[in-house]
N, C-alpha and C positions, 0 to 999 in steps of 0.2 A: 851236546845240545840235543841231537836227535834222540839219544837214549832217554834224556829227561822228558822230552815232549811225549815220546812213546809211553813212558812209564806213567805220566800224568793222565794220558788218554785211557790207558788200560785201567787205571784205578777208577776213573769216572765211569767207564763202562761196567766195571765189576759191581759198582754200587747200584746199577740199574738192573743187572741181569743175574745177580747172585741168587738163583732160586734153587740150586742143587746142593745146598749145604747138607752134609751128612747128619743123620740123627744120632748123636752120641750123648749119652747121659753121664757116663763115667769119665769126666774130664776135670781139670782144675783151672783156676784163673791164670791166664798167661799174660794179660795186659797190665800195663802200669798206668798210673795217673801222673800227668805232668802238667803243671800250670792249670789245674782244675779240669783237665780234659783227658780223655782216654787215648792212650797211645796203642794202636794196633798196627803192627807192621808185618808184611810178608813180601817176598820177592815177586815183582811182576814177571809175567812170562817173557817179557822183552829182555830181561836180565839173565835168563837161564841159558846155559848153565852158569851159576854163580862161580866166579873165578876165585879160588882160594890159594894163597901162597903161604907156605910154611918155611920158616927159617931153617936152612939146612944144617941143623945142629942135632947130633945124636940121632934118635929115631923119630923126631918130630914129623918129618914127611910121611913116614910109615903110619904113625898114629893118625895123622890127618886123613890119609887115604881110608883107613878103617872107619873113622868117624863119618866121613862123607858117605861111604857105602851104607853105614848103619842108618843114617837119616834118609838116604835115597830110597831104601827099602820100605820106609814108612808110607810113602805116597804111591798109591797104585795107579793113579791117573796122570802122573808126570807133573803134578803141581809144583814140585821142587826138584831141582837137579843141580849138581855142582861138579866142578872138576878142579884138580890141583894144577897150578901153573908154576913155572920156575922163575917168572919175572915178577917181582913185587910191584913194579910200576904199573902193571895192568890189572892188579888184583882188586876184587871187591871186598875181600876179607884177607887180613894179614895176621898170621900167627907168629908171635915173637917168643923167643927164649928169654925169660927173665921177667921181673916184676914191672908193672906200669911205671912210666916216668913220674917222678915226684910232682905233685900238683895236678895231675890229671884227674878229671871227675869220673870216677868209676861208678857207672850207673848200676851195674849188676853185681855179681858175686865175687868174693875173694875167699877162698877156702882158708880157714884159720888153723892155727896149731891145735885147737881143741876139736877140730873136725874129725869125722870118722875116717877121713883119708889124710892123715897127717904128713904123708911123705912128699906132698907137693901142694902148690897153691896156684890159683888161676884167677883171671878177671877178664871180662869182656867190656869193651867200650863201644857202644853203638852210635855215639855222637848225634843224639837227637836234639835239634835246636827248637827255639820257641815258635817257629813258623811252620812246624809240622813237616820237617825234612830230616832224613837220616843222611848225614854226610859220609860219603865213601872215601877211602875204604874203612870198614869196621876193623877194629884192632882187638886181637885176643893176646893176652899175655899169660904164659904158663912157665913155671919153674919148679925144679926139684929142691926139696929141703935137705936131702941126703944124696949120696952118690947115685947118679942116674943109672949105674950098672947094677944096682941091687934089684932083684926081682920085684920086691914090694914097691919100689919107686917106679919101675917101668909100668907096673900094673896101674898105679895111681895116675901117671901121666897119660896113659892110654884112655882110661875111662873118663878122666877129668876133661881131656880135650874133646871127647865125644859129647860130654855134657856142655862144654862151652860152645860147640858148634850148634847145639840145640838153641842156645841163646841167639846165635847169629841168624837162625831161620825165622826168628820172631817170637820165640817163647821168652818173654822178657821178665817173667817171674818164676819163682821156684815152686815146685810141687810140695804140698805138705806131707806127702806120703813117702816113707823111706824106701818103698819098693820100686819107686820110679827113678829113672836116670836123671830127671830134672829136679830131684830132691836137692836141697842146699848142700848136703854132704853126701854125694852119691857113692854108692857101694856096688850097684849093679853095673854091668858092662855094656848094656844095650838098651834102647828105648823099650819101655814096658807097653802093655796094651793101653794103659791110661795115657802114657806119653803119645802113643800113636793116635788115639782118639782126639787128644787135645790139639795135636799138630794138624789133623785133618780138618777139624772145625775151624782152627785158626786160618787155614788157607782157603776156607769158604766163607770167611767173614770179611766184609769190605775193609780195606786198609784205611787208616786215618792219617798215616804219614807215608811219604814216598822217598825212595832213595834218590840222591842227586850226586852228580859227579861223573866224570868220564875216566875211570881208572885205566 
């Protein structure tokens, strides 16, 4: 409850004092429309570092560490930070090996067989409800289509997990540019300058939804 109250207060203050938004023109749309309203999410300072759990299967924890580091480097003023934890019960974000459970509402992406990265698939579920709340933990699902020991599969899992972590920081839409990590079928291994610009503007734009829950 204390985290929820702190997050709500921080969001309210951000709406009044957000005068230092960086001027970036080379960005893409990161927000989604839900119920006729704009969903803009970023982690409040009170939740930092975001706690991320990766199922201890294969190299998933290593890929998670690389993805966390890649997005941490995007923010020069500490607007976002994350740390990997070994206990899933305290996590804000959980990374699972395998596809989403049948029937789950996958709000974001699922890499298809026709994608430029056909060796793996992934999806992120941010659990946004109708009253402007993001229920924690967020869930990321990622799985190999072929042997995870193949170099091409390992490369796919690594870059795709970094892409999915981009969704968990609040980039809820895909970039239309193939040169960006947040393109729907990513082929680059790290956030581009445009990804960086978009993330910076996102974190200096007042949130319209807040995270709830005490993982």
